[in-house]
C-alpha positions as CSV (number, residue, x, y, z in Angstrom):
1,M,18.2,14.3,-14.6
2,F,17.6,13.7,-11.0
3,S,20.7,12.3,-9.0
4,I,20.9,10.8,-5.7
5,S,23.4,12.4,-3.1
6,Q,24.8,10.8,-0.3
7,G,23.1,12.9,2.2
8,K,19.8,12.0,0.7
9,I,20.7,8.2,1.0
10,R,21.3,8.6,4.6
11,L,18.2,10.3,4.7
12,L,16.2,7.0,3.4
13,L,18.2,4.9,5.8
14,F,16.6,6.9,8.5
15,F,13.0,6.7,7.2
16,G,13.3,3.3,6.6
17,L,14.3,2.0,10.2
18,L,11.6,4.7,11.7
19,S,8.8,3.0,13.4
20,V,5.4,5.0,13.0
21,T,2.2,4.3,15.0
22,T,-0.9,5.8,14.0
23,Q,-4.2,6.1,16.3
24,L,-7.6,6.1,14.3
25,I,-10.2,7.8,16.2
26,A,-14.1,6.7,15.8
27,V,-15.3,10.2,16.0
28,P,-14.7,11.6,12.4
29,E,-11.2,13.1,13.3
30,M,-7.9,11.8,12.2
31,S,-4.5,12.1,13.8
32,A,-1.2,10.8,12.8
33,Q,2.4,11.2,14.4
34,Q,5.3,11.4,11.8
35,N,7.7,13.3,13.2
36,M,9.5,12.9,9.9
37,Q,12.7,15.5,9.1
38,I,12.9,16.4,5.3
39,T,15.7,17.8,3.9
40,L,15.4,19.0,0.0
41,Y,18.4,19.2,-2.4
42,T,19.0,20.5,-6.2
43,E,20.1,18.6,-8.7
44,D,23.8,18.5,-8.1
45,G,23.2,17.7,-4.3
46,T,23.4,21.1,-2.6
47,E,21.1,21.0,0.6
48,L,18.9,24.0,0.1
49,V,16.3,23.7,3.3
50,H,15.1,21.1,5.8
51,Y,11.4,20.7,7.3
52,N,11.7,19.5,10.6
53,D,8.0,18.4,10.6
54,S,4.9,18.7,8.5
55,Y,1.4,19.4,9.5
56,A,-2.2,19.1,7.5
57,L,-5.2,20.6,8.7
58,V,-7.9,19.2,6.2
59,I,-11.7,20.4,6.6
60,G,-14.4,18.9,5.1
61,N,-18.1,20.6,5.1
62,G,-20.7,18.6,3.5
63,A,-23.7,18.4,5.8
64,Y,-25.2,21.5,4.7
65,S,-29.2,22.7,5.3
66,I,-31.4,23.1,2.4
67,K,-33.3,25.3,4.6
68,N,-30.4,27.9,4.9
69,G,-29.9,27.6,0.9
70,W,-27.1,25.2,0.3
71,K,-27.0,22.2,-1.3
72,P,-25.6,19.3,0.5
73,L,-22.0,17.8,-0.6
74,P,-22.6,14.2,0.1
75,G,-19.0,13.3,-1.5
76,V,-17.0,15.8,0.5
77,V,-16.7,13.8,3.4
78,N,-15.1,10.6,1.7
79,D,-13.0,13.3,-0.5
80,V,-11.2,14.7,2.5
81,K,-10.9,11.4,4.2
82,E,-8.7,10.4,1.1
83,V,-7.0,13.6,1.1
84,A,-6.0,13.1,4.5
85,E,-4.8,9.3,4.4
86,V,-2.4,10.5,1.0
87,L,-1.1,13.6,3.1
88,E,-0.2,11.1,5.8
89,R,1.5,8.8,3.5
90,H,3.4,11.9,2.1
91,G,4.6,12.5,5.9
92,F,2.2,14.9,7.1
93,N,0.9,14.8,10.9
94,V,-3.0,15.3,9.7
95,T,-5.7,16.7,11.5
96,L,-9.0,15.9,9.9
97,K,-12.5,17.8,10.7
98,I,-15.7,16.9,9.3
99,D,-18.9,19.4,9.4
100,L,-17.6,22.6,11.0
101,T,-19.5,25.3,12.7
102,K,-17.9,28.7,12.1
103,A,-17.2,28.5,15.8
104,A,-15.4,25.1,15.6
105,F,-13.7,25.9,12.3
106,R,-12.2,29.2,14.1
107,R,-11.1,27.0,16.7
108,A,-9.8,24.5,14.9
109,F,-7.9,26.9,12.8
110,S,-6.5,29.1,15.8
111,D,-5.1,25.6,17.8
112,F,-3.8,24.5,14.3
113,I,-1.8,27.6,13.5
114,Y,-1.0,28.0,17.6
115,E,0.6,24.6,18.1
116,F,2.3,23.8,14.6
117,G,2.8,27.1,13.1
118,K,5.6,28.3,16.2
119,D,8.2,26.2,14.3
120,R,9.7,28.8,11.3
121,D,11.0,25.0,10.0
122,N,7.5,23.5,9.7
123,R,5.8,22.7,6.8
124,L,1.6,23.6,7.0
125,L,-0.7,22.5,4.6
126,F,-4.4,23.9,5.3
127,Y,-7.2,21.9,2.8
128,Y,-10.8,22.9,2.8
129,A,-13.6,21.2,1.0
130,G,-17.1,22.7,1.2
131,H,-19.1,25.5,-0.1
132,G,-17.8,29.0,-0.9
133,H,-19.3,32.4,-1.7
134,T,-18.4,35.6,-3.2
135,T,-20.0,39.0,-2.2
136,Q,-19.1,42.6,-3.4
137,S,-17.7,45.5,-1.1
138,A,-19.6,48.9,-1.8
139,I,-16.7,49.8,-3.9
140,G,-17.3,46.5,-6.1
141,E,-14.8,44.4,-5.0
142,D,-15.0,40.8,-4.7
143,L,-14.7,39.3,-1.1
144,G,-14.5,35.5,-0.6
145,Y,-15.9,33.5,2.1
146,L,-16.1,30.2,3.3
147,V,-19.2,28.6,4.1
148,M,-19.7,26.6,7.1
149,V,-22.7,24.4,7.9
150,D,-24.1,26.6,10.0
151,T,-24.0,29.7,7.9
152,P,-27.5,31.0,6.7
153,S,-28.2,32.1,3.5
154,P,-26.3,35.2,2.3
155,T,-29.9,37.1,1.2
156,N,-29.6,37.8,5.3
157,A,-26.1,40.2,4.9
158,A,-25.8,40.4,8.5
159,E,-26.3,37.0,9.7
160,F,-24.2,35.4,6.6
161,D,-21.4,37.6,7.7
162,L,-21.5,36.5,11.3
163,Y,-21.7,32.8,10.6
164,S,-19.3,32.8,7.7
165,V,-15.3,32.8,7.4
166,D,-14.2,35.9,5.6
167,M,-11.3,35.5,3.7
168,V,-9.7,39.3,4.3
169,K,-9.4,38.0,8.0
170,F,-8.3,34.3,7.2
171,V,-5.2,35.9,4.9
172,S,-4.7,38.3,7.5
173,D,-4.3,35.5,10.3
174,S,-1.8,33.7,8.0
175,K,0.5,36.1,8.6
176,K,0.9,35.4,12.1
177,I,2.4,31.9,11.2
178,H,6.0,31.6,11.6
179,A,6.3,28.5,9.8
180,K,8.4,29.2,6.5
181,H,6.3,27.4,3.9
182,V,2.3,27.4,3.9
183,L,0.0,26.2,1.5
184,F,-3.8,26.7,1.2
185,M,-5.9,24.9,-0.7
186,F,-9.8,25.2,-1.2
187,D,-11.9,22.8,-3.0
188,S,-14.5,25.5,-3.5
189,R,-15.6,28.0,-5.5
190,F,-15.5,31.9,-5.1
191,S,-13.0,34.6,-5.5
192,G,-11.8,37.7,-3.9
193,T,-9.1,38.9,-1.7
194,I,-6.9,35.9,-1.9
195,L,-7.2,35.1,-5.5
196,N,-6.1,38.9,-6.3
197,L,-2.4,38.4,-5.4
198,Q,0.8,38.2,-6.6
199,N,1.5,37.3,-10.3
200,Q,1.4,34.0,-11.0
201,D,4.7,32.5,-11.0
202,I,6.2,30.1,-13.9
203,P,7.2,26.6,-12.6
204,L,10.9,26.2,-12.5
205,P,13.1,23.4,-11.2
206,I,13.6,23.5,-7.6
207,T,16.0,26.3,-6.7
208,E,17.6,28.6,-4.2
209,R,14.4,30.9,-3.7
210,I,12.5,27.8,-2.0
211,R,14.7,29.2,1.1
212,N,12.4,32.1,1.3
213,P,9.4,32.1,3.3
214,V,5.8,32.1,1.4
215,R,2.2,32.1,1.7
216,Q,0.4,30.4,-1.4
217,F,-3.4,29.3,-2.4
218,I,-5.1,27.5,-4.5
219,T,-8.8,27.2,-5.3
220,A,-10.9,24.9,-7.1
221,G,-12.8,27.4,-9.1
222,R,-14.2,30.8,-9.8
223,A,-17.2,32.2,-8.1
224,D,-19.5,31.9,-11.3
225,E,-18.9,28.1,-11.5
226,P,-21.3,25.4,-10.2
227,V,-19.9,22.9,-7.8
228,P,-19.5,19.6,-9.7
229,N,-21.2,16.0,-8.4
230,R,-17.2,14.9,-8.1
231,S,-14.4,17.0,-7.0
232,V,-12.1,16.6,-10.2
233,F,-9.6,19.2,-8.5
234,K,-8.9,16.7,-5.6
235,K,-8.6,13.6,-8.4
236,A,-6.2,16.0,-10.1
237,F,-4.3,16.6,-7.1
238,L,-3.8,13.3,-5.9
239,N,-3.0,11.8,-9.0
240,L,-0.1,14.1,-9.3
241,L,0.9,13.7,-5.7
242,E,0.6,9.7,-5.8
243,G,2.6,9.6,-8.7
244,R,-0.5,8.4,-11.2
245,V,0.7,10.8,-13.9
246,E,3.7,11.8,-15.4
247,E,5.5,14.8,-13.0
248,P,5.7,17.9,-14.3
249,L,9.3,18.7,-14.2
250,P,10.9,15.4,-13.4
251,D,13.2,16.4,-10.3
252,G,11.3,14.3,-7.6
253,Y,9.9,17.3,-6.3
254,L,6.5,18.9,-6.5
255,T,6.6,23.0,-5.7
256,G,3.6,24.9,-5.0
257,V,3.9,26.5,-8.3
258,E,4.1,23.5,-10.3
259,L,0.9,22.1,-8.4
260,A,-0.9,25.1,-9.2
261,D,-0.2,25.3,-13.0
262,Y,-0.9,21.6,-13.0
263,L,-4.0,21.9,-11.9
264,C,-4.9,25.2,-14.0
265,K,-4.1,23.0,-17.0
266,T,-5.7,19.9,-16.1
267,V,-9.0,20.3,-14.3
268,P,-11.1,22.7,-16.8
269,A,-10.2,19.6,-19.1
270,L,-12.1,16.8,-17.3
271,P,-15.7,16.4,-17.0
272,E,-17.2,19.0,-15.0
273,G,-13.6,21.0,-14.7
274,Q,-13.8,24.3,-13.1
275,H,-11.1,26.8,-13.6
276,P,-8.5,26.9,-10.7
277,Q,-7.4,29.9,-9.5
278,H,-4.2,30.7,-7.4
279,G,-1.4,33.1,-6.4
280,K,0.5,34.1,-3.2
281,I,0.0,36.8,-0.5
282,L,0.8,40.5,-1.3
283,D,3.6,41.0,1.1
284,P,6.8,40.8,-0.2
285,Q,8.0,39.3,3.0
286,L,6.1,35.8,2.4
287,N,5.7,35.7,-1.4
288,K,9.5,35.1,-2.7
289,G,9.5,31.2,-1.7
290,D,7.8,27.9,-2.5
291,F,5.7,25.2,-1.2
292,V,7.5,21.4,-1.2
293,F,6.1,18.1,-1.6
294,V,8.8,15.5,-2.1
295,L,7.2,12.6,-4.4
296,P,7.3,9.1,-4.3
297,E,9.5,8.4,-7.1
298,N,11.9,10.3,-5.2
299,R,11.7,8.2,-2.1
300,H,11.4,5.1,-4.3
301,R,14.9,5.7,-6.1
302,E,16.7,6.0,-3.1
303,R,15.1,3.0,-0.9
304,S,15.7,1.4,-4.2
305,T,19.2,1.2,-3.7
306,V,19.3,0.0,-0.2
307,E,16.8,-2.7,-1.2
308,L,19.1,-3.8,-3.7
309,E,21.8,-4.5,-1.1
310,T,19.9,-7.0,0.7
311,M,20.2,-9.5,-2.2
312,A,23.0,-12.3,-1.9
313,T,24.3,-13.8,-5.0
314,L,24.8,-17.6,-5.8
315,R,27.4,-18.8,-8.1
316,I,27.7,-22.7,-7.9
317,T,29.6,-24.8,-10.2
318,S,30.4,-28.8,-9.8
319,V,32.9,-31.1,-11.4
320,P,30.7,-33.1,-12.9
321,E,28.0,-30.7,-13.7
322,G,24.1,-31.3,-13.8
323,A,24.3,-31.9,-9.7
324,T,21.1,-30.8,-8.0
325,I,21.5,-27.6,-6.2
326,Y,19.2,-27.5,-2.8
327,I,18.7,-24.6,-0.2
328,D,17.7,-25.5,3.1
329,G,16.7,-28.5,1.7
330,I,14.7,-27.1,-1.2
331,A,15.8,-27.9,-4.9
332,I,16.8,-24.6,-6.8
333,G,18.2,-25.5,-10.0
334,I,21.3,-27.4,-11.3
335,T,25.1,-26.8,-11.9
336,P,26.4,-24.6,-13.4
337,L,24.3,-21.8,-11.3
338,Q,25.0,-18.5,-12.3
339,E,23.8,-15.1,-10.7
340,Y,21.1,-16.6,-8.6
341,Q,19.8,-14.5,-5.9
342,I,18.6,-14.8,-2.4
343,D,16.8,-12.0,-0.5
344,T,19.1,-11.9,3.0
345,G,16.2,-9.7,4.5
346,I,16.0,-7.0,7.0
347,R,19.4,-8.1,8.6
348,L,21.4,-8.1,5.6
349,E,22.3,-12.1,6.3
350,K,20.9,-15.2,5.9
351,P,22.1,-18.8,7.6
352,V,21.6,-21.4,5.0
353,N,22.5,-25.0,3.9
354,V,23.7,-25.1,0.4
355,G,23.4,-28.9,-0.9
356,L,24.6,-31.1,-4.0
357,E,23.2,-34.1,-5.2
358,L,24.1,-36.3,-8.4
359,S,23.2,-40.1,-8.4
360,G,26.4,-42.2,-8.5
361,Y,28.4,-39.2,-6.6
362,K,28.8,-38.4,-2.8
363,S,26.6,-35.5,-1.7
364,R,27.5,-32.7,-0.3
365,V,26.5,-29.8,2.2
366,Q,28.0,-26.7,3.4
367,E,26.5,-24.3,6.0
368,V,26.9,-20.9,5.0
369,T,25.8,-17.3,6.2
370,L,25.0,-15.3,3.1
371,Q,25.4,-11.6,3.1
372,G,23.3,-8.9,1.6
373,G,24.9,-7.4,-1.5
374,Q,27.9,-10.1,-1.9
375,Q,28.4,-13.1,-3.7
376,F,28.7,-16.7,-2.5
377,A,30.8,-19.0,-4.9
378,W,31.2,-22.6,-4.5
379,D,32.9,-24.6,-7.1
380,A,32.5,-28.3,-6.1
381,H,34.2,-31.4,-6.8
382,L,32.2,-34.5,-6.4
383,E,33.7,-37.9,-5.3
384,Q,32.2,-40.9,-6.8
385,I,30.9,-43.5,-4.8
386,V,33.3,-46.5,-4.5
387,E,31.2,-49.9,-3.8
388,H,32.9,-51.5,-0.4
389,S,32.3,-55.0,0.6
390,A,29.6,-55.1,3.3
391,L,31.0,-55.8,6.9
392,P,29.5,-58.9,8.7
393,K,26.4,-57.8,10.4
394,S,27.6,-59.8,13.6
395,E,30.7,-57.5,13.8
396,P,29.6,-53.8,14.1
397,N,32.2,-51.2,15.4
398,L,30.6,-50.4,18.5
399,L,32.9,-47.6,19.9
400,Q,32.1,-45.4,16.5
401,P,29.1,-43.3,15.7
402,E,27.9,-44.3,12.6
403,I,28.7,-42.3,9.2
404,R,27.0,-42.2,6.2
405,D,29.6,-43.1,3.3
406,D,27.7,-41.1,0.5
407,V,27.5,-37.8,2.6
408,Q,30.4,-35.3,2.8
409,I,30.2,-32.7,5.2
410,E,32.1,-29.0,4.6
411,N,33.4,-26.7,7.4
412,D,34.5,-28.8,10.4
413,N,33.4,-26.0,13.2
414,V,29.7,-27.3,12.2
415,L,30.0,-31.3,12.8
416,D,28.4,-31.1,16.2
417,K,25.3,-29.3,15.1
418,K,22.4,-30.9,13.3
419,I,22.9,-30.4,9.5
420,P,19.5,-31.5,7.7
421,L,20.4,-33.1,4.7
422,P,19.1,-32.7,1.3
423,S,15.2,-34.0,1.2
424,P,13.8,-35.8,-2.1
425,N,13.3,-33.1,-4.9
426,M,11.0,-30.9,-3.7
427,P,9.0,-29.8,-6.9
428,Q,8.1,-25.7,-7.2
429,T,4.9,-26.7,-8.4
430,I,2.3,-29.3,-7.8
431,L,-1.2,-30.3,-8.5
432,G,-4.0,-30.6,-6.3
433,E,-6.6,-33.2,-5.6
434,D,-8.9,-30.5,-7.1
435,T,-6.1,-30.6,-10.4
436,A,-5.7,-26.9,-9.5
437,P,-1.8,-26.1,-10.0
438,M,-0.1,-25.0,-6.7
439,V,3.3,-23.0,-6.2
440,L,5.2,-23.5,-3.1
441,I,6.4,-20.4,-1.3
442,P,9.7,-21.0,0.7
443,A,10.4,-21.0,4.2
444,G,11.7,-18.0,5.4
445,E,11.2,-14.3,6.8
446,F,9.5,-11.6,5.4
447,Q,8.1,-8.2,6.3
448,M,4.4,-8.0,7.1
449,G,2.3,-5.0,6.9
450,S,2.8,-1.3,6.3
451,D,4.9,1.5,7.5
452,Y,4.8,5.5,6.5
453,H,6.6,4.6,3.4
454,T,3.9,2.5,2.0
455,I,-0.1,2.8,1.8
456,G,-1.5,1.6,5.1
457,N,-3.7,2.2,8.0
458,A,-3.7,1.4,11.5
459,A,-5.0,-2.0,11.3
460,T,-1.9,-2.6,8.8
461,R,0.6,-1.6,11.1
462,P,3.1,-2.0,12.5
463,M,5.5,-3.4,9.8
464,H,7.0,-6.3,11.5
465,V,9.1,-9.6,10.7
466,V,7.6,-12.8,10.1
467,Y,8.9,-16.4,10.1
468,L,6.9,-19.0,7.9
469,D,7.3,-22.6,7.1
470,A,7.4,-23.9,3.8
471,F,3.9,-24.1,1.8
472,Y,2.0,-24.5,-1.1
473,I,-0.6,-22.3,-2.3
474,D,-3.1,-22.6,-5.4
475,K,-1.5,-20.2,-8.3
476,Y,-5.2,-19.1,-9.4
477,E,-8.3,-18.3,-7.4
478,V,-10.7,-21.2,-7.2
479,T,-13.1,-21.2,-10.1
480,V,-16.8,-21.3,-10.6
481,G,-16.1,-24.7,-12.9
482,Q,-13.8,-26.0,-9.8
483,Y,-16.6,-25.0,-7.0
484,N,-19.1,-26.7,-9.4
485,Q,-17.4,-29.7,-9.5
486,F,-17.3,-29.8,-5.5
487,V,-20.8,-29.2,-5.8
488,R,-21.5,-32.3,-7.6
489,A,-19.0,-34.8,-5.6
490,T,-20.4,-34.0,-2.2
491,N,-24.3,-33.2,-3.2
492,Y,-23.1,-29.4,-1.5
493,R,-25.5,-26.5,-1.0
494,P,-24.9,-24.9,-5.1
495,L,-24.4,-21.5,-5.9
496,P,-26.8,-18.6,-5.8
497,D,-28.0,-17.8,-9.3
498,W,-26.9,-14.2,-8.9
499,V,-23.0,-15.5,-8.8
500,Y,-23.2,-15.7,-12.2
501,R,-23.9,-12.5,-13.3
502,Y,-20.4,-11.7,-11.7
503,S,-18.5,-14.5,-12.8
504,R,-20.1,-16.0,-16.0
505,T,-17.8,-18.8,-16.9
506,D,-16.1,-21.6,-15.5
507,A,-12.9,-19.7,-16.3
508,H,-14.3,-17.0,-13.5
509,P,-13.5,-16.7,-10.1
510,V,-16.0,-18.0,-7.6
511,V,-17.8,-15.7,-5.9
512,G,-21.1,-15.8,-3.2
513,V,-18.9,-18.3,-1.1
514,S,-19.1,-18.0,2.8
515,W,-15.8,-18.6,4.8
516,H,-17.7,-22.0,5.7
517,D,-18.1,-23.0,1.9
518,A,-14.4,-22.1,1.1
519,R,-13.2,-24.4,4.2
520,A,-15.4,-27.5,3.1
521,Y,-14.3,-26.9,-0.5
522,A,-10.4,-26.9,1.1
523,K,-11.1,-30.0,3.0
524,W,-12.6,-31.9,0.0
525,A,-9.5,-30.9,-1.9
526,G,-7.4,-32.2,0.5
527,K,-5.9,-28.5,1.1
528,R,-7.3,-25.6,3.6
529,L,-7.2,-22.1,3.9
530,P,-4.2,-19.9,4.0
531,T,-3.5,-18.1,7.4
532,E,-3.3,-14.2,7.0
533,A,0.3,-14.1,7.1
534,E,0.8,-17.1,4.3
535,W,-1.4,-15.1,2.4
536,E,0.5,-11.7,2.5
537,K,3.9,-13.6,2.3
538,A,2.6,-14.8,-1.0
539,A,0.7,-12.1,-2.5
540,R,4.0,-10.1,-1.9
541,G,6.2,-12.4,-4.2
542,G,9.1,-11.8,-2.5
543,L,9.0,-8.0,-2.9
544,I,10.0,-5.9,0.2
545,Q,8.1,-2.4,1.6
546,K,6.0,-2.0,-1.8
547,N,2.9,-0.8,-2.2
548,H,1.1,-3.8,-4.3
549,A,2.2,-7.1,-5.8
550,W,3.8,-5.5,-8.7
551,G,6.1,-3.1,-6.9
552,D,5.6,0.7,-6.3
553,P,4.2,2.0,-10.0
554,A,0.5,3.2,-9.5
555,V,-2.3,1.5,-10.7
556,D,-2.8,1.9,-14.5
557,G,-5.6,-0.7,-15.3
558,T,-2.7,-3.7,-16.5
559,Q,-1.7,-5.0,-13.1
560,C,-5.2,-6.3,-11.7
561,N,-8.8,-5.9,-11.9
562,F,-11.0,-3.0,-9.9
563,A,-13.3,-0.7,-10.4
564,D,-12.3,1.1,-13.4
565,K,-14.3,2.6,-16.4
566,Q,-16.2,-0.6,-17.5
567,L,-17.9,-0.9,-14.1
568,R,-18.7,3.0,-14.2
569,I,-20.5,2.7,-17.2
570,I,-22.8,0.0,-16.2
571,W,-23.2,1.9,-12.4
572,D,-24.3,4.6,-14.2
573,R,-27.0,3.3,-14.9
574,E,-28.1,1.9,-11.8
575,R,-26.8,4.4,-9.3
576,E,-26.8,8.0,-8.2
577,S,-23.5,9.7,-10.4
578,E,-21.9,10.9,-6.9
579,D,-22.3,7.4,-5.4
580,N,-20.1,5.9,-8.4
581,W,-16.6,5.5,-7.1
582,A,-15.2,3.5,-10.2
583,D,-12.4,5.2,-12.2
584,E,-13.6,6.4,-15.5
585,N,-9.7,7.2,-16.6
586,L,-8.5,3.6,-16.5
587,D,-9.5,0.4,-18.4
588,D,-8.9,-2.6,-16.9
589,G,-11.0,-4.5,-19.6
590,Y,-13.7,-5.8,-17.1
591,A,-16.6,-4.4,-15.4
592,Y,-16.9,-7.1,-13.0
593,T,-14.8,-10.3,-12.4
594,A,-12.0,-11.5,-14.8
595,P,-10.8,-15.0,-16.1
596,I,-8.4,-16.1,-14.0
597,G,-5.0,-15.3,-15.2
598,S,-6.0,-12.4,-17.0
599,Y,-3.1,-10.2,-15.8
600,P,0.3,-10.7,-15.1
601,P,1.9,-12.8,-12.0
602,N,3.5,-11.5,-9.2
603,G,7.1,-12.6,-8.1
604,Y,6.2,-16.1,-7.2
605,G,4.1,-16.8,-10.4
606,L,0.7,-16.3,-8.7
607,Y,-2.3,-14.5,-10.3
608,D,-5.0,-12.4,-9.1
609,M,-3.4,-11.7,-6.0
610,V,-4.6,-8.2,-5.8
611,G,-7.8,-7.0,-7.4
612,N,-10.3,-9.6,-8.9
613,V,-11.8,-11.0,-5.8
614,W,-11.4,-10.7,-1.9
615,E,-10.1,-13.9,-0.6
616,W,-10.8,-15.7,2.5
617,C,-8.1,-16.2,5.0
618,F,-8.6,-18.9,8.0
619,D,-7.7,-16.4,10.7
620,A,-10.2,-14.3,12.5
621,Y,-10.2,-10.8,12.0
622,D,-8.5,-8.7,14.5
623,E,-7.7,-4.8,13.5
624,N,-4.9,-5.0,16.2
625,F,-3.4,-8.4,15.2
626,Y,-0.4,-6.8,14.1
627,A,0.8,-5.1,16.8
628,N,0.5,-8.2,19.1
629,S,1.6,-10.7,16.2
630,T,3.9,-13.7,17.1
631,Y,7.4,-14.1,15.2
632,Q,6.6,-17.7,14.0
633,N,3.6,-18.8,11.7
634,P,1.3,-16.3,13.9
635,I,-2.6,-17.1,13.6
636,A,-5.3,-14.8,14.8
637,E,-7.0,-17.5,17.1
638,I,-11.0,-18.1,16.4
639,L,-11.3,-19.3,19.9
640,I,-11.1,-16.8,22.5
641,R,-9.6,-18.2,25.9
642,D,-9.0,-17.3,29.5
643,G,-6.1,-17.9,31.5
644,A,-7.0,-21.5,32.8
645,D,-7.4,-22.0,28.5
646,N,-11.3,-22.2,28.7
647,I,-13.0,-21.3,25.4
648,V,-15.2,-17.9,26.2
649,A,-15.9,-16.5,22.9
650,V,-16.0,-16.9,19.4
651,N,-14.1,-13.9,16.6
652,K,-17.0,-13.2,15.0
653,L,-14.9,-12.0,11.7
654,R,-12.8,-13.9,9.5
655,V,-10.1,-11.9,7.6
656,I,-10.4,-11.3,3.7
657,R,-7.9,-10.2,1.5
658,G,-6.7,-8.5,-1.7
659,T,-9.3,-6.3,-2.9
660,S,-11.6,-6.9,-5.6
661,W,-13.3,-5.7,-8.9
662,Y,-15.8,-3.4,-6.4
663,D,-12.9,-1.4,-5.2
664,G,-11.7,1.7,-6.5
665,V,-8.1,3.0,-7.1
666,P,-7.7,3.9,-3.5
667,S,-8.1,0.5,-2.0
668,V,-6.0,-1.3,-4.3
669,W,-3.0,-2.0,-1.8
670,I,-1.0,-5.1,-1.2
671,A,-1.7,-4.6,2.9
672,S,-5.4,-4.1,2.5
673,R,-6.7,-6.2,5.2
674,L,-10.8,-6.5,6.3
675,G,-12.9,-8.4,8.5
676,Q,-16.3,-10.1,6.9
677,S,-18.8,-12.7,8.8
678,P,-17.8,-15.9,8.3
679,K,-21.5,-16.5,6.8
680,G,-21.2,-13.7,4.3
681,Q,-21.9,-14.4,0.8
682,V,-20.8,-11.3,-1.0
683,I,-20.4,-10.4,-5.0
684,S,-16.9,-9.8,-4.5
685,V,-15.2,-12.2,-1.8
686,G,-13.4,-15.8,-3.2
687,F,-10.7,-17.7,-2.1
688,R,-7.7,-19.7,-2.6
689,C,-6.1,-22.8,-1.0
690,V,-2.8,-23.7,0.6
691,K,-1.3,-27.1,1.4
692,S,1.3,-27.7,4.1
693,V,4.9,-28.7,3.3
694,T,5.5,-32.1,5.2
695,P,8.8,-33.3,5.8
């Protein structure tokens, strides 16, 4: 079994505190500066090797010319973008290049190995997707080539050789790299020198052998196999790396040999699957080691140990029993209360006012600072209220401040502070004016956005701490039935007919409503649209640094509604198969929208916060909003003002959150955010409402 050493816990404490900035460039090129040192361990905690940093060069060629004899590969660009994004999440500094000529390829590869291959303790990965080709030498030896977008047909042997990448030269160049571990992956078909290498290793648990240098090669298929419409090689690779399938050897690491063995066993069994080939370079100085990925499960296990320490535990009893317990004026239960947990946040402490209230007894309030990982215990004896004769109104004691006789304050050192007394019992759920149930989201801090531990992009970074006042939010998305009730009551514009194709009954979430429509409904219901920060806090359900509303487990079809095999069946009849991104291996039970509440709720008891439909937020969409967010109740303003507070423009886009039935598995993550025209009536966008809590 995998075990955690103290060193690895310290390493992940470092990870958790690291701030990462990622810049997306408008041209199809991506670079992420991770600066992450990784240390690897055996099962008994022995330190084996460390990587100072990790770099990946990802190249995708799809814009081939038919006149040159090469079929265009339109799906390649999306494939390599997805590979680049996943590698970035796994700690790689990624350089992404699209549609390269031979000259551009040589320049990119030379720059990559020169700049990042000099440090022996770096980890390098090269990933290529595009055409490959195999020719034969005069002695019948297979010679492999990578085909660039300017490579002519191999019928012109001299021109072909001039404008393609010879794998003999490629392997020779790999020996110039000083980095200890280098893995080359080719999502293409060819044979030749790189695949007639070292005998294939057998996967073994991570051992001392990974200290040695290595040059490893994996290719998607043999020379005689056709290129599939969809890359099952890429899909199988990312499924394993992202934890969507079971790890072959459950030690928290994925070696190059493990990966190659898994792909060779898995890919041929998939639809349009080829037969991957793999090997190590024929050089005794470069074929003894093994490339290593640190899997998410490994990191999550360590990080969960840190997160557990943020929870403070409350144990409160009273004599007599049955007193209502308040935390900062919000009722959380009655005495006796056992093992009630409150998240103290990233600061590992949280000042709160704990109150007790029981009819006929003096209320008690105690100001305490809860500590992460510790217990707060309070055994309270309540004092019964004794009726006193009223003082004559004509003889007040003007020399003494007014003292409430029914309240007992704890801790003399805070008497000079304003202590909030328990408010009337604030219910955890209420019914809105539209009869929709609403759930209370308590005031306090939460972590908004994503860091490099979690799925994200430039628009969702940096992760930052936000404080929000308490509010109520709809337990479910607004339904077709509820929206039509609003239409009838106000004579509002009815829904377009096409809405009922995607949301067929009154119990389905409404779609096809603009931001203006959603605001009109909210106003009619005595509510409003949530700010983006309110939406995200509610969606996270109290979880910290998680990829999904349910935590870190990968999407499997049971947690939410996304583009799955049900949708794929329909789309295969309506569009080109290569344009169909719906997952044919997962089944969430619905092709389009699902009736509200069809999947489990999150930690706050809210349904469909991820998947089903995108949801309108009040804010304007600002890609850089997270980098400039205020601490308390942030909102991206719709009206743009100058220094004199004059309105000079109106932001054109509004925020939508939550993903939908139309989005594939890679898009299903909790921090995902997009901008949408407020006039847009979209098949995958709906909404839910919130209501402020007033004192």
